[in-house]
C-alpha positions as CSV (number, residue, x, y, z in Angstrom):
1,M,16.6,-12.6,12.7
2,T,18.2,-9.0,12.4
3,S,16.3,-6.4,14.3
4,F,14.9,-3.9,12.2
5,P,12.2,-1.1,12.5
6,E,8.5,-1.8,11.9
7,T,7.7,1.3,9.8
8,S,9.1,3.4,6.8
9,S,7.8,5.9,4.3
10,A,8.8,7.4,1.0
11,S,7.5,10.7,-0.7
12,I,7.5,11.9,-4.3
13,D,6.4,15.1,-5.9
14,I,3.9,14.6,-8.6
15,N,2.8,17.2,-11.4
16,A,-1.1,16.2,-10.9
17,A,-3.7,17.4,-8.7
18,P,-4.2,15.4,-5.4
19,E,-7.7,14.4,-6.7
20,V,-5.9,12.9,-9.9
21,V,-3.5,10.8,-7.8
22,W,-5.9,9.9,-5.1
23,N,-8.2,8.4,-8.0
24,L,-5.4,6.5,-9.4
25,L,-3.9,4.8,-6.1
26,S,-7.2,4.3,-4.6
27,D,-8.4,2.1,-7.3
28,V,-7.0,-1.2,-5.7
29,T,-8.1,-3.1,-9.2
30,R,-5.0,-1.1,-10.4
31,M,-2.3,-1.9,-7.7
32,G,-0.9,-4.4,-9.8
33,E,0.3,-1.5,-12.2
34,W,2.3,0.3,-9.6
35,S,3.5,-2.3,-7.0
36,P,6.4,-4.6,-7.8
37,E,5.0,-7.1,-5.4
38,C,1.1,-7.1,-5.5
39,V,0.2,-8.6,-9.4
40,R,-3.3,-7.6,-8.7
41,A,-6.5,-6.9,-6.3
42,E,-10.0,-6.9,-6.5
43,W,-12.8,-5.5,-4.2
44,V,-14.8,-8.5,-2.5
45,D,-17.9,-8.8,-0.1
46,G,-19.9,-6.3,-2.2
47,A,-17.4,-3.5,-2.3
48,S,-16.8,-1.6,-5.3
49,G,-14.5,1.4,-4.3
50,P,-12.6,3.0,-1.6
51,E,-14.9,3.5,1.3
52,V,-14.0,2.8,5.0
53,G,-14.9,-0.7,5.8
54,A,-14.5,-1.8,2.2
55,H,-12.9,-5.3,1.6
56,F,-10.7,-6.1,-1.2
57,H,-8.2,-9.1,-1.9
58,G,-4.7,-8.5,-3.2
59,Y,-2.6,-11.3,-4.7
60,N,1.2,-10.9,-4.5
61,K,4.2,-12.6,-5.8
62,I,8.0,-12.5,-5.2
63,G,10.0,-14.9,-7.3
64,D,8.5,-18.2,-7.1
65,F,6.3,-17.5,-3.9
66,E,3.2,-16.3,-4.3
67,W,0.2,-15.4,-1.5
68,D,-3.2,-13.6,-1.2
69,V,-4.0,-11.1,1.5
70,P,-7.5,-10.1,2.7
71,C,-7.6,-6.4,3.2
72,E,-9.9,-3.5,4.8
73,V,-9.9,0.1,4.1
74,V,-9.6,2.1,7.3
75,A,-9.2,5.6,6.0
76,S,-10.6,6.9,2.7
77,E,-10.5,10.8,2.3
78,P,-10.5,11.8,-1.6
79,G,-7.4,13.8,-2.6
80,S,-6.1,13.3,0.9
81,V,-5.7,9.9,2.5
82,F,-6.2,6.1,1.5
83,E,-5.3,3.6,4.3
84,F,-5.7,0.3,4.5
85,L,-5.1,-2.9,6.8
86,A,-3.4,-6.1,5.2
87,Q,-4.3,-9.5,6.7
88,R,-7.8,-8.2,7.4
89,G,-9.3,-10.3,10.5
90,S,-5.7,-11.5,11.7
91,P,-4.1,-10.4,15.1
92,V,-0.7,-9.4,13.0
93,Q,-1.9,-7.0,10.3
94,T,0.3,-4.6,8.0
95,Q,-0.8,-1.0,7.8
96,W,-0.3,0.8,4.4
97,R,-1.2,4.6,4.0
98,F,-1.1,7.0,1.2
99,E,-1.0,10.7,2.1
100,L,-1.4,13.5,-0.4
101,L,-0.6,17.1,0.0
102,S,-1.0,20.0,-2.4
103,N,2.4,21.5,-2.9
104,G,1.5,24.2,-5.1
105,A,2.6,22.7,-8.5
106,G,0.8,19.3,-7.8
107,T,1.1,16.9,-5.2
108,T,3.5,15.5,-2.5
109,L,2.5,11.7,-2.2
110,T,3.8,9.8,0.7
111,E,3.4,6.0,1.0
112,S,4.2,4.5,4.5
113,F,3.8,1.0,6.2
114,N,3.9,-0.4,9.8
115,A,4.6,-3.8,9.5
116,P,4.6,-6.4,12.7
117,L,8.1,-7.6,13.5
118,I,6.7,-10.4,15.8
119,N,3.6,-12.8,15.4
120,V,1.4,-13.4,18.3
121,D,3.2,-16.6,19.0
122,G,6.3,-14.8,19.3
123,S,8.1,-16.1,16.0
124,P,9.3,-13.8,13.5
125,A,6.6,-12.0,11.2
126,N,8.6,-11.9,8.0
127,F,11.9,-13.5,6.6
128,E,15.2,-12.0,6.7
129,G,15.7,-9.1,4.0
130,R,11.9,-8.5,3.9
131,Y,11.9,-5.0,5.3
132,E,14.9,-4.0,2.9
133,M,12.3,-5.4,0.1
134,V,9.2,-3.6,1.2
135,V,11.1,-0.2,1.5
136,E,12.4,-0.5,-2.0
137,G,9.0,-1.5,-3.2
138,I,7.3,1.5,-1.9
139,G,9.8,3.7,-3.7
140,T,8.9,1.8,-6.8
141,T,5.1,2.0,-6.3
142,I,5.0,5.8,-5.8
143,A,7.6,6.4,-8.8
144,N,5.0,4.2,-11.1
145,I,1.8,6.3,-9.5
146,K,3.8,9.4,-10.4
147,A,4.4,8.1,-14.0
148,A,0.9,7.1,-14.6
149,A,-0.6,10.8,-13.3
150,E,1.8,12.7,-15.1
151,A,1.0,10.6,-18.5
């Protein structure tokens, strides 16, 4: 397996207020509209919105490979931050974070991730090319959020 960093981020300027952008991206039921990988997500375990501790389930697809991911919201500050952990309850989790900053004309949105390189048993946590795929995907995701917020 090729060595690569565990983290990356991408930012984009959006001509909409931080609250507008946050309301879009924190509604996980719409994540399938933004992400090239997530086809849908739903709140579970009685959750109905982006509160710290809320659980949701994401359903992803790349080519013919499909998987689902239990997630937990770990930071939720309207107009500012939305963060969740994927693989809730697992010793190996990926952290996804959206940060919003007012930039005078609108919002600078930054999406970042911190993905494990190695599983608990020492095996690779992801397949070759996965890091590059996720980096490209976050660029697509924030561009799609921008398009929706500015529509």
